[in-house]
N, C-alpha and C positions, 0 to 999 in steps of 0.2 A: 503493500499500499503505500502510495506516494501522495504527499500533500503539498501542493505548490506553496512556496514560501510567502507570496503575496497574500493569499488566502489565509495562512496561519497568522501573518502579522496583522491583518484586519480583524480576525476572529479566532484568537488563540484557543477558545474553547473547543473548536472543532476537533483538534487533535484528540483530546480526552474523550469527547463524545463518540468519535470513531472507535477508539480503542475500546471503550465500554460497550459499544454495540457489538463489536467483533467477539469480545468475551462472552457476552450473552448469547450470541448466536452459536458460538461453540459449545457452550453449556447445553444448550437446547438440542443441538445435533448429537452430542455425545449421549445425552439422556435417551433420545429416540433410537440411536444406534443399539443401545443396550436394552431396549425393550424386546424380549424374546417370545412374548405370547403370539405376536404376529410380526413376522420378520419385516423390517422396513427395506432390507436389502436381500436380494435373492441369492444368499450364500448358504447353502445347505448345512455347512459346519460353522455357522456364525457363532454359536456358543463357544466352541473349542477355539476358534480364531480370537475371540474376545479374551479368552483365558491366556492365550499366547501373547496377545498385545500387552495385557497387564504384566506378564512375567517379564517381557522384554523392555518395556518402557515405563513400568510403574503406573501411577494413578493418571498420568497425562501424557498421551502419546503425541500431542501437538502443543508442547509448551510454549507460552509466549515469555518474552523477557530476554534481555541481553545475556545475563549469566546463564540462563537455561540453554541458550543457544550459541555460546561463545565459541566453542570449537568450530561449529559450522560457519559462523560469521568471520572468524579469523581465517579460516580456510578460503572463504569467498573472497575476502580482501587480498589475500596473498595471490590467489589465481588471477584476480583482475590485474594485479601489478605484474605477475609473470607473463601474462598475455598482452602487456603494454596497453591495456585499456585504461589504467590510471598510471601516473607517473611513478608513484611509490605507495606502499601500504599506508592507510590512515587508521588512526585509532578507532575502533569499532564504536566507541561511546559518541563519537562525532557524527555517526550516521543517524542518530535518533533525536527527536526533539526533547528539550529538558522540560521537566514539570516542576511544580512547587517543591522547594527543598533541593533543588539542584540535581536530582535523580533524573535518569532518562525515562522517557515515557514507558519504555518496555522493560525497565528494570525489575 
């Protein structure tokens, strides 16, 4: 998700509102995915797949936040630099909007 800087500067609440909306949407999707009385997805082994997801990823297979995703984000920044898409690696923290208290929106 990308938010244009001019939109953020005029309406800074939009960043937090979008983040909260994505969190709520994810919670709804995960809840529906785990409803096994009537399968939402046509996967005959859904129950065992969910157990495996829990074993491999813990309680949140799609975590939000910089720290939860730091290895992936660090690798992305390094690959961008390796492929000359950016001049040099940048700190991951600079990629996300700050919120009150100086933390990044996705911390």
